[in-house]
N, CA and C atoms as a LAMMPS dump frame, in Angstrom:
ITEM: TIMESTEP
0
ITEM: NUMBER OF ATOMS
294
ITEM: BOX BOUNDS ff ff ff
-5.0000000000000000e+02 5.0000000000000000e+02
-5.0000000000000000e+02 5.0000000000000000e+02
-5.0000000000000000e+02 5.0000000000000000e+02
ITEM: ATOMS id mol type element x y z
1 1 1 N -102.703 316.918 -211.018
2 1 2 C -102.078 316.656 -212.296
3 1 3 C -101.9 315.142 -212.454
4 2 1 N -102.177 314.64 -213.628
5 2 2 C -102.087 313.213 -213.931
6 2 3 C -100.621 312.766 -213.897
7 3 1 N -100.289 311.915 -212.94
8 3 2 C -98.904 311.464 -212.745
9 3 3 C -98.365 310.736 -213.975
10 4 1 N -99.208 310.013 -214.677
11 4 2 C -98.738 309.305 -215.868
12 4 3 C -98.286 310.299 -216.941
13 5 1 N -99.045 311.375 -217.133
14 5 2 C -98.65 312.406 -218.1
15 5 3 C -97.338 313.046 -217.691
16 6 1 N -97.188 313.294 -216.404
17 6 2 C -95.958 313.897 -215.897
18 6 3 C -94.768 313.029 -216.274
19 7 1 N -94.846 311.751 -215.985
20 7 2 C -93.718 310.863 -216.257
21 7 3 C -93.51 310.621 -217.744
22 8 1 N -94.562 310.639 -218.55
23 8 2 C -94.405 310.533 -220.004
24 8 3 C -93.614 311.724 -220.53
25 9 1 N -93.981 312.905 -220.08
26 9 2 C -93.3 314.122 -220.52
27 9 3 C -91.853 314.127 -220.05
28 10 1 N -91.627 313.805 -218.797
29 10 2 C -90.267 313.817 -218.272
30 10 3 C -89.395 312.741 -218.931
31 11 1 N -89.993 311.625 -219.311
32 11 2 C -89.195 310.588 -219.98
33 11 3 C -88.748 311.044 -221.367
34 12 1 N -89.57 311.835 -222.055
35 12 2 C -89.162 312.388 -223.348
36 12 3 C -88.061 313.421 -223.146
37 13 1 N -88.212 314.279 -222.156
38 13 2 C -87.191 315.3 -221.866
39 13 3 C -85.855 314.622 -221.569
40 14 1 N -85.907 313.516 -220.879
41 14 2 C -84.698 312.769 -220.526
42 14 3 C -83.951 312.259 -221.764
43 15 1 N -84.658 312.087 -222.863
44 15 2 C -84.068 311.575 -224.101
45 15 3 C -83.369 312.638 -224.942
46 16 1 N -83.596 313.912 -224.659
47 16 2 C -82.987 314.984 -225.457
48 16 3 C -81.477 314.926 -225.244
49 17 1 N -80.714 314.734 -226.317
50 17 2 C -79.262 314.61 -226.144
51 17 3 C -78.589 315.948 -225.817
52 18 1 N -77.458 315.855 -225.178
53 18 2 C -76.648 317.033 -224.888
54 18 3 C -76.316 317.736 -226.199
55 19 1 N -76.388 319.06 -226.187
56 19 2 C -76.09 319.843 -227.379
57 19 3 C -77.275 320.055 -228.298
58 20 1 N -78.441 319.531 -227.92
59 20 2 C -79.671 319.686 -228.699
60 20 3 C -80.747 320.303 -227.831
61 21 1 N -81.754 320.884 -228.47
62 21 2 C -82.914 321.407 -227.757
63 21 3 C -84.184 320.872 -228.402
64 22 1 N -85.247 320.852 -227.63
65 22 2 C -86.574 320.487 -228.123
66 22 3 C -87.527 321.603 -227.72
67 23 1 N -88.681 321.641 -228.354
68 23 2 C -89.673 322.653 -228.017
69 23 3 C -90.782 322.033 -227.17
70 24 1 N -91.5 322.895 -226.485
71 24 2 C -92.634 322.431 -225.68
72 24 3 C -93.647 321.705 -226.558
73 25 1 N -93.921 322.272 -227.726
74 25 2 C -94.877 321.655 -228.646
75 25 3 C -94.404 320.31 -229.153
76 26 1 N -93.126 320.2 -229.433
77 26 2 C -92.549 318.942 -229.895
78 26 3 C -92.733 317.848 -228.835
79 27 1 N -92.471 318.184 -227.591
80 27 2 C -92.64 317.218 -226.509
81 27 3 C -94.11 316.848 -226.353
82 28 1 N -94.987 317.833 -226.472
83 28 2 C -96.424 317.55 -226.384
84 28 3 C -96.846 316.576 -227.483
85 29 1 N -96.377 316.801 -228.709
86 29 2 C -96.718 315.894 -229.818
87 29 3 C -96.168 314.491 -229.576
88 30 1 N -94.942 314.401 -229.097
89 30 2 C -94.314 313.095 -228.859
90 30 3 C -95.021 312.294 -227.775
91 31 1 N -95.733 312.972 -226.9
92 31 2 C -96.458 312.272 -225.84
93 31 3 C -97.939 312.117 -226.171
94 32 1 N -98.307 312.387 -227.421
95 32 2 C -99.69 312.192 -227.846
96 32 3 C -100.642 313.268 -227.378
97 33 1 N -100.115 314.448 -227.05
98 33 2 C -100.93 315.551 -226.56
99 33 3 C -100.599 316.808 -227.358
100 34 1 N -100.868 316.812 -228.658
101 34 2 C -100.37 317.867 -229.544
102 34 3 C -100.779 319.296 -229.199
103 35 1 N -101.834 319.483 -228.475
104 35 2 C -102.282 320.834 -228.128
105 35 3 C -101.974 321.201 -226.682
106 36 1 N -101.004 320.53 -226.087
107 36 2 C -100.742 320.717 -224.661
108 36 3 C -99.336 321.25 -224.356
109 37 1 N -98.809 322.136 -225.201
110 37 2 C -97.479 322.702 -224.973
111 37 3 C -97.408 323.422 -223.625
112 38 1 N -98.469 324.094 -223.248
113 38 2 C -98.466 324.8 -221.953
114 38 3 C -98.409 323.822 -220.786
115 39 1 N -99.058 322.681 -220.94
116 39 2 C -98.982 321.649 -219.907
117 39 3 C -97.536 321.186 -219.75
118 40 1 N -96.849 321.013 -220.857
119 40 2 C -95.436 320.619 -220.808
120 40 3 C -94.647 321.657 -220.014
121 41 1 N -94.842 322.922 -220.304
122 41 2 C -94.154 323.98 -219.574
123 41 3 C -94.463 323.96 -218.09
124 42 1 N -95.707 323.732 -217.761
125 42 2 C -96.114 323.695 -216.354
126 42 3 C -95.444 322.521 -215.63
127 43 1 N -95.409 321.374 -216.288
128 43 2 C -94.766 320.203 -215.681
129 43 3 C -93.267 320.437 -215.521
130 44 1 N -92.644 321.01 -216.532
131 44 2 C -91.199 321.239 -216.444
132 44 3 C -90.848 322.262 -215.374
133 45 1 N -91.744 323.19 -215.11
134 45 2 C -91.471 324.183 -214.066
135 45 3 C -91.445 323.539 -212.678
136 46 1 N -91.992 322.336 -212.582
137 46 2 C -92.026 321.61 -211.302
138 46 3 C -91.226 320.31 -211.356
139 47 1 N -90.429 320.131 -212.381
140 47 2 C -89.728 318.868 -212.603
141 47 3 C -88.784 318.502 -211.468
142 48 1 N -88.257 319.478 -210.769
143 48 2 C -87.321 319.172 -209.686
144 48 3 C -87.978 318.371 -208.567
145 49 1 N -89.299 318.346 -208.516
146 49 2 C -90.019 317.544 -207.528
147 49 3 C -89.975 316.057 -207.873
148 50 1 N -89.62 315.737 -209.12
149 50 2 C -89.64 314.353 -209.59
150 50 3 C -88.254 313.771 -209.802
151 51 1 N -87.232 314.587 -209.784
152 51 2 C -85.875 314.102 -210.013
153 51 3 C -85.063 315.12 -210.792
154 52 1 N -83.976 314.642 -211.376
155 52 2 C -83.058 315.509 -212.104
156 52 3 C -83.224 315.276 -213.6
157 53 1 N -83.812 316.233 -214.285
158 53 2 C -84.073 316.132 -215.72
159 53 3 C -83.43 317.317 -216.437
160 54 1 N -83.024 317.128 -217.701
161 54 2 C -82.381 318.218 -218.443
162 54 3 C -83.392 319.208 -219.035
163 55 1 N -84.176 319.823 -218.174
164 55 2 C -85.223 320.752 -218.606
165 55 3 C -84.655 321.977 -219.306
166 56 1 N -83.376 322.266 -219.068
167 56 2 C -82.755 323.42 -219.721
168 56 3 C -82.696 323.237 -221.238
169 57 1 N -82.895 322.033 -221.725
170 57 2 C -82.851 321.748 -223.161
171 57 3 C -84.188 321.978 -223.85
172 58 1 N -85.156 322.528 -223.143
173 58 2 C -86.478 322.778 -223.722
174 58 3 C -86.69 324.285 -223.84
175 59 1 N -87.06 324.714 -225.049
176 59 2 C -87.271 326.132 -225.361
177 59 3 C -88.604 326.273 -226.088
178 60 1 N -89.016 327.503 -226.336
179 60 2 C -90.272 327.662 -227.083
180 60 3 C -90.017 327.459 -228.581
181 61 1 N -91.055 327.54 -229.383
182 61 2 C -90.963 327.227 -230.813
183 61 3 C -89.993 328.123 -231.58
184 62 1 N -89.734 329.311 -231.042
185 62 2 C -88.809 330.25 -231.69
186 62 3 C -87.393 330.155 -231.12
187 63 1 N -87.198 329.26 -230.16
188 63 2 C -85.886 329.111 -229.552
189 63 3 C -85.652 330.003 -228.352
190 64 1 N -86.717 330.645 -227.873
191 64 2 C -86.575 331.563 -226.727
192 64 3 C -86.347 330.785 -225.439
193 65 1 N -85.414 331.28 -224.652
194 65 2 C -85.13 330.709 -223.347
195 65 3 C -86.232 331.082 -222.359
196 66 1 N -86.262 330.377 -221.243
197 66 2 C -87.26 330.645 -220.218
198 66 3 C -86.939 331.985 -219.544
199 67 1 N -87.857 332.95 -219.587
200 67 2 C -87.61 334.231 -218.912
201 67 3 C -87.406 334.02 -217.414
202 68 1 N -86.395 334.653 -216.861
203 68 2 C -86.146 334.562 -215.432
204 68 3 C -85.282 333.387 -215.014
205 69 1 N -84.923 332.51 -215.938
206 69 2 C -84.055 331.373 -215.601
207 69 3 C -82.666 331.698 -216.124
208 70 1 N -81.914 332.405 -215.353
209 70 2 C -80.63 332.939 -215.802
210 70 3 C -79.597 331.867 -216.127
211 71 1 N -79.645 330.731 -215.489
212 71 2 C -78.63 329.702 -215.745
213 71 3 C -78.914 328.849 -216.983
214 72 1 N -80.096 328.949 -217.563
215 72 2 C -80.416 328.128 -218.728
216 72 3 C -79.433 328.385 -219.867
217 73 1 N -79.144 329.637 -220.124
218 73 2 C -78.231 329.986 -221.212
219 73 3 C -76.85 329.378 -220.986
220 74 1 N -76.31 329.515 -219.798
221 74 2 C -74.966 328.984 -219.538
222 74 3 C -74.937 327.457 -219.591
223 75 1 N -76.002 326.809 -219.148
224 75 2 C -76.081 325.347 -219.245
225 75 3 C -76.062 324.902 -220.705
226 76 1 N -76.824 325.586 -221.546
227 76 2 C -76.861 325.236 -222.974
228 76 3 C -75.538 325.544 -223.654
229 77 1 N -74.955 326.681 -223.355
230 77 2 C -73.666 327.035 -223.956
231 77 3 C -72.58 326.033 -223.571
232 78 1 N -72.622 325.542 -222.334
233 78 2 C -71.648 324.547 -221.882
234 78 3 C -71.758 323.242 -222.674
235 79 1 N -72.941 322.99 -223.241
236 79 2 C -73.161 321.799 -224.066
237 79 3 C -72.895 322.07 -225.544
238 80 1 N -72.525 323.305 -225.871
239 80 2 C -72.229 323.644 -227.255
240 80 3 C -73.416 324.081 -228.087
241 81 1 N -74.528 324.393 -227.448
242 81 2 C -75.706 324.872 -228.173
243 81 3 C -75.442 326.306 -228.648
244 82 1 N -75.557 326.558 -229.957
245 82 2 C -75.303 327.91 -230.461
246 82 3 C -76.44 328.865 -230.109
247 83 1 N -76.058 330.08 -229.759
248 83 2 C -77.036 331.103 -229.405
249 83 3 C -77.217 332.065 -230.57
250 84 1 N -78.462 332.451 -230.795
251 84 2 C -78.798 333.455 -231.81
252 84 3 C -78.709 334.854 -231.198
253 85 1 N -79.069 334.94 -229.919
254 85 2 C -79.008 336.195 -229.157
255 85 3 C -78.909 335.819 -227.687
256 86 1 N -78.96 336.808 -226.82
257 86 2 C -78.907 336.523 -225.379
258 86 3 C -80.115 335.737 -224.887
259 87 1 N -81.204 335.804 -225.621
260 87 2 C -82.449 335.176 -225.161
261 87 3 C -82.949 334.048 -226.05
262 88 1 N -82.231 333.751 -227.149
263 88 2 C -82.684 332.724 -228.092
264 88 3 C -81.543 331.816 -228.528
265 89 1 N -81.845 330.52 -228.641
266 89 2 C -80.892 329.598 -229.247
267 89 3 C -81.073 329.652 -230.759
268 90 1 N -80.057 329.232 -231.486
269 90 2 C -80.149 329.122 -232.945
270 90 3 C -80.829 327.788 -233.238
271 91 1 N -82.14 327.785 -233.098
272 91 2 C -82.914 326.541 -233.095
273 91 3 C -82.757 325.717 -234.374
274 92 1 N -82.568 326.359 -235.498
275 92 2 C -82.45 325.604 -236.751
276 92 3 C -81.2 324.735 -236.797
277 93 1 N -80.197 325.082 -236.016
278 93 2 C -78.968 324.295 -236.051
279 93 3 C -78.812 323.349 -234.859
280 94 1 N -79.741 323.381 -233.915
281 94 2 C -79.574 322.518 -232.74
282 94 3 C -80.865 321.818 -232.304
283 95 1 N -81.902 321.861 -233.113
284 95 2 C -83.163 321.219 -232.724
285 95 3 C -83.024 319.718 -232.8
286 96 1 N -83.477 319.08 -231.754
287 96 2 C -83.46 317.619 -231.67
288 96 3 C -84.461 317.052 -232.666
289 97 1 N -84.005 316.159 -233.499
290 97 2 C -84.891 315.482 -234.451
291 97 3 C -85.26 314.132 -233.851
292 98 1 N -86.37 314.093 -233.167
293 98 2 C -86.799 312.891 -232.471
294 98 3 C -87.44 311.881 -233.389
């Protein structure tokens, strides 16, 4: 994996403010890779190898949380992110406008 792409993506994730969420596609566009949302997800799944990043603030385009990551919801709720359901954030009211 291209280390420069990894750090570009992680630097954008680092900018997401507390109480806001961004989408994989949004991060891909911000890093000049508009068709690489899956790459963003793959990098974030391994982000702990590079340091401490607020990956819990990244959801899919519909606001769905990462399946199998049980603490993501509680981390977002602790920051005041509104939930639409147990598996989705209310993305229209908390999406980061970068």
